[in-house]
N, C-alpha and C positions, 0 to 999 in steps of 0.2 A: 438486451435493452428493446424498447420501443422501437418500432420501423421509422418514426418519424423524429426522432432524435437519436444524434448523433452518438459514438461511443467518445469519454471525453477520458484524457488521462491528467490527472494532476501532476503536476511538474514541482519539484521542492527544488530551493537552491542547494549546491553543492556544501555552500560554506556551513558552519556551524553557529551554535547561539552563541551571543555574545558571555563572557567569563563575566563571575559572581561581583568581579570589580568594577567590570563594564556594566554591568545591569544597576549597580548602584550607583556609578557615575550619570548611568541614562535617566533613571529613575530624581534624582537631584537636578540634574538638567532641566525634567521633567517640573518639578515643583517649582524651579526657581522662575522658570518662564512663565509659570501660571500664578505663581505668587507675589510676584513682581510688579504686575500692575494694581495688583491691589494697595502696595506700599506707595506706589508714586500716585493713589489717587486721593490718599489720605489729606493732602494740601487744600485741592479743589473740594473735597466732600467739606472739612472745616469752612472753607469761604461759603458753600453756597448753603450751608447752617446757620450761618451766622457765628461761629463760635468763634473767629479771627476778621479781621478787615473789619470795615466801615460801612454800615448799610445805606443807602442811597436810592435814587435813582440815576438811570444811564438813558442818555438820550444818544442814542446812533447817528453821526453828523455825516460821516459819508464813510466809504467802501471803494476800493481801488484793486481791479480785477488785476493779478500779478501774472495770471495766465495758468496753465494747467489745473484749473479748477481752485487753485488758491487763494484769497482774498486778504489785503490789510484793511480794516476796520477802524477808524477812529471814532471818537464820541467824547461827551463832556457829561461829568460825573456830579452830580448835585447831593451830597450829604445830607443826610437825616439831622444833624445837629442844629438847623435854625439858619437865622439870617449871617448874610457874610462877616458881619461886625462879632459874631460869636463862632468863627471857626468855621462857617458853613459853604464856605464859597466855592463855586464850581471850578472843579479840577477838569484839566484835557487829560484823557489818558486811551489807550490802546483796547480797543473791543472785541468781543468773539469774532475772527472769522466767518464764521456762521451768522452773523448778521446780517440786518439789510440796512440802506440808511432809513433814518425816520423812525426806526424799531425806538421806543421809550417803554423801558422796563425795570424791574426791580433787581438791584445788582449789590454788590459787595465789593468794596474799594480794598487792593490787595494792600498789606501795610505797607510796603514799599512804594505805595500810590501811584504806581503807572496802569495799571489795568484794571478794569472791572469786570468782574464776572455773573454771570445769570445766577439771583440768591430766589428761595424758595422752592417748592415744589418741583417745577422746571429743572432749577439750577441742581437740586440734589439729583434727580433723577438722570439727568444728563452727564455729571460727575460721576455717576455709577453703572457708564458704560464700558468703559475698560476693565473694572474688577469683574462686571458681567461675562465678560470675554474668559478671564484667568479662572474664574470659577466652571463655567462650561468647559475650559480645558481640562479639569481634573476630574471629569466625568469617567473615564475609562481608564484612569489608573490603575484602581484596585485590582482592577480583571487583569491589566497585565503583569500586575506584580503576582497575583493568584496562579498565572498561567503558567511565569517564569520558576516560581517554587514548585510546579506541579501539584499545586491543588488541584482536585477535580470538583470536591462539592461545593456549590455555593458561586461556583462561576455564572450559570445563569442568571442568577440573582444580582450579580455584580455588572452583567450585561444589560441587564433591565436597568439598575440603579444609573448606569453609565448613559444611557439614553435619556434617562428623566432630566439626572444634572444638565447633560451637554443641552437638551430641548431648554432647561431652565436659563440656562446661561445665552440661549440665543435670543429666547425671549425678551431677558434684561438689557441686553444690548439692543434689539431694535428698538424696546421702549426707550432708553436712552438717547437712540439716534433720533428718533421724533419725537423727544423732549427738546433736545439740542437745537433743531430745524425747525420748532412750532414756532 
């Protein structure tokens, strides 16, 4: 070796690789952890796109600091359906905890009528935050499966693809977070 670099010895663990059943269980758990955020985001996406709920305007009235970076925000939701005599009466609701008192924004009232969530482009981007995390987590799964299966050809492409997918997931998450707090 070079006079500037010390000799390096690589130590491998004394254990053995997981068996076939354990590998299948690990892959299924990995898929579950990455796909469940996408399933849980469906309702928020339906609200943000206006597919369910009542469209209107949310005016955030107050935000109480609960400590440890948590907030409880309350607001008044006014539906687009018109004047109060035609069912358009303002409704007190829970607002998103990332709101600020005084905010006025387009929102969608949940079918239960208890909370309003941001609608439109910013609402959709915010609702896509969690699915983006799950998508990014799937990036290196093909490489791991190829490694465990002993497939050598194509692993370099799997690593490059994994990097791209993970980067896209991180970028989507960051865009969603910025949209949620904008």
